[in-house]
Phi, psi and omega in degrees: 000127179289143184300325186255007182290148174273109182236138181291150176302326180294322177293325180295312180300319182295320181294324178284329185087035182236145182280145175268001182296142177307142177083001182272193182309324183291339183265010172288153171288136178297132180283150181294326174304312180295321181297312187278319186281324189253296191296324179301337181274353181291143180273099186208155176285104187297326179293320177296319181292320179302319177298319181290329180277356178079021174272117185282171179296320179298326178296328187260007185300319180296323181291327181287335187265338190266008174073018183290158175284176184301318182295318179298321178291323177295325180295313181296318181296314180294322176293320179298317177298313182301309183296327184279342183267132178272311182239353194248013177271063189252166174296320181302305181304314184291320179293317180299322180289324173301314182298323182290339174277000183086017183248073176299329180294321178285328176298317180298316180296323178296317179296325176296319177295321177300316179299320179292320181295318180296320179298314184292322179295318179297318184288338178278346179273097183264146177299149178097353178263001184299319185297328182291324185275345185253001176079032180236156179240147181271128177228116180054038176084359179244147181278127177242141176297143178266136179284136179282141178292144180298149181294131175285170176296145183301141179250143179293133179272107181239169178302316182289321180294321180298312181300318177294320180296325186261024182303322185266001178284125184254334185270068184293328184295308178300321177301318178296319177302311182298334177268010173070029173278134183294140181305325180300320178295320183289325180291324179292323176299319178298325182283321191274333187236130185283317188269136182299323180297321180292321179296315183296314182293322176296318179300316181292329178291317178303314181292315185299317185280338183266336180274120183256008179295146187294331183236061185296333182297329177295325179293320182296318183293323176296319178298320177297321178297322185289341178258013172094006179267051185295322181297313179297318181297320180294320178298318183286329177299316179294317179302316185258005176057046178243116183238007183278000000 
């Protein structure tokens, strides 16, 4: 397939063997692993792609100023796009934008990634795990509702407690975007700090000290939910007695 050939989306999907039906593999959210490991390596004009994905010049300001190479700039652009999208950071959207740039070959590769992601997801769903995900416990072969633990006394929300609570959160960049930290600031953290934990902790400190709202913890929990950390957000709402 020629890189610049005009090929219908239907033909590309048929060649890959993936359905175009809504809710199918193409409508999965693109994994960060696929973005960084695979898509960032595509030979494409990242500024043109940024425009098609709705990432503005201001969002890429940090990348233009820090002297990063082309791959680093693409990484920042793709992460910014993914973090800003609530429902539309999908393989379908990404593939269609590559096709719109005349890169049917890259659209096909994105659809291949969607197919691989769906296959990996299906293989990880093993029988017998349903009770764990629905909040039930097995007793004599029957599922029984589990009683929720009583809410503990409210704990003070501090900078140190927040950093401890978020120790296992790895997607610090998306969390920063959801907390309204500017992409240029996040790009500088990536440049200044080698370890991801240091970047995350510094980002949280910047947010904590800069946000003057009376119930900033509620904003943090909402941001956690938006990046897929719903279980942690629920746990912290109970810890700090925040239910709004």
